[in-house]
C-alpha positions as CSV (number, residue, x, y, z in Angstrom):
1,X,-1.9,16.4,-7.8
2,X,-1.8,12.8,-6.5
3,X,1.1,10.5,-7.8
4,X,0.9,6.8,-7.6
5,X,4.5,5.9,-6.3
6,X,7.4,7.8,-5.1
7,X,10.9,6.3,-4.7
8,X,13.5,8.0,-2.6
9,X,17.0,6.7,-2.8
10,X,18.5,5.1,0.4
11,X,22.0,3.9,1.1
12,X,20.4,0.7,2.9
13,X,17.8,-0.1,0.1
14,X,19.3,-1.0,-3.2
15,X,16.4,0.2,-5.4
16,X,15.4,3.1,-2.7
17,X,12.2,3.2,-0.6
18,X,9.0,3.2,-2.7
19,X,5.7,4.2,-1.2
20,X,2.6,5.9,-2.3
21,X,0.1,7.5,-3.1
22,X,1.5,10.8,-2.2
23,X,-0.1,14.3,-2.6
24,X,1.8,17.1,-4.0
25,X,1.3,20.3,-2.7
26,X,2.6,23.9,-3.8
27,X,2.0,26.0,-0.4
28,X,2.1,25.2,3.2
29,X,1.3,27.3,6.1
30,X,3.4,25.4,8.5
31,X,7.2,26.2,8.6
32,X,9.1,24.1,6.4
33,X,13.0,23.0,6.9
34,X,14.7,23.3,3.6
35,X,17.6,21.7,4.9
36,X,16.9,18.1,4.4
37,X,15.4,17.7,0.7
38,X,16.1,14.4,-0.7
39,X,16.0,13.4,-4.5
40,X,12.8,11.9,-5.5
41,X,11.5,9.8,-8.5
42,X,7.8,9.9,-9.0
43,X,5.6,7.8,-11.2
44,X,1.9,9.6,-11.4
45,X,0.2,6.7,-13.0
46,X,1.4,3.1,-13.0
47,X,0.3,-0.6,-13.2
48,X,2.0,-3.4,-11.7
49,X,1.3,-6.9,-13.3
50,X,3.6,-9.7,-13.6
51,X,5.9,-8.2,-11.4
52,X,6.4,-5.2,-13.8
53,X,6.1,-1.8,-13.2
54,X,4.0,-0.3,-16.2
55,X,4.0,3.5,-16.6
56,X,4.6,6.2,-19.5
57,X,7.2,8.7,-17.7
58,X,8.6,9.4,-14.4
59,X,9.5,12.8,-12.8
60,X,12.7,13.8,-10.9
61,X,12.9,16.6,-8.4
62,X,13.8,17.4,-4.9
63,X,11.3,18.2,-2.4
64,X,10.3,18.2,1.4
65,X,7.8,15.6,2.9
66,X,5.3,16.6,5.2
67,X,3.5,13.5,7.1
68,X,0.3,13.7,9.0
69,X,-1.5,10.8,10.2
70,X,-2.4,8.5,6.8
71,X,-1.4,11.5,4.4
72,X,2.0,12.0,3.0
73,X,2.5,15.4,1.2
74,X,5.6,16.6,-0.8
75,X,6.9,19.9,-1.6
76,X,8.9,20.1,-4.5
77,X,11.8,22.5,-4.0
78,X,13.4,22.1,-7.4
79,X,12.3,22.2,-11.0
80,X,10.8,19.0,-12.3
81,X,12.6,16.8,-15.1
82,X,10.2,14.7,-17.1
83,X,11.6,11.5,-18.6
84,X,9.7,9.0,-20.6
85,X,9.7,5.4,-20.1
86,X,11.0,2.7,-22.7
87,X,8.3,2.2,-25.6
88,X,7.7,-1.1,-24.3
89,X,6.7,0.2,-20.8
90,X,4.6,2.9,-22.3
91,X,2.8,0.2,-24.8
92,X,2.2,-2.2,-21.9
93,X,0.8,0.8,-19.7
94,X,-1.5,1.9,-22.8
95,X,-2.6,-1.9,-23.2
96,X,-3.4,-2.0,-19.4
97,X,-5.2,1.2,-18.9
98,X,-7.0,1.1,-22.5
99,X,-10.3,-1.0,-21.4
100,X,-10.4,0.4,-17.8
101,X,-12.8,3.5,-18.4
102,X,-15.3,1.1,-20.1
103,X,-15.4,-1.4,-17.4
104,X,-16.2,1.2,-14.8
105,X,-18.8,3.0,-16.9
106,X,-20.7,-0.3,-17.3
107,X,-23.9,-0.5,-15.4
108,X,-23.8,-3.1,-12.6
109,X,-26.7,-6.0,-13.0
110,X,-28.5,-7.1,-10.1
111,X,-32.3,-8.3,-9.0
112,X,-32.8,-4.5,-8.4
113,X,-32.2,-3.4,-12.1
114,X,-34.9,-5.5,-13.7
């Protein structure tokens, strides 16, 4: 599963460090150091419009990160808690994503399609 954003609390950054997309994986072949598992907040799907993040829900858990080149993976080590967003964020997200599939499914008009 891939999530759009992950936020990790940081004493140096007031809102925490946010980055993404991140791939969630359950099994790794490599040895994993479970001593350093920060708490994380994940947003599976979100849109940013007018400086506001619009989303349906966030997930809170703890986990271990693994970074390889341009790929970041997270192995959750604790149960996931689902938190619903405020009604106005859910409504805004629904409005922003409502027309997206229709626009992607429309064929492109060009001179070769005639």
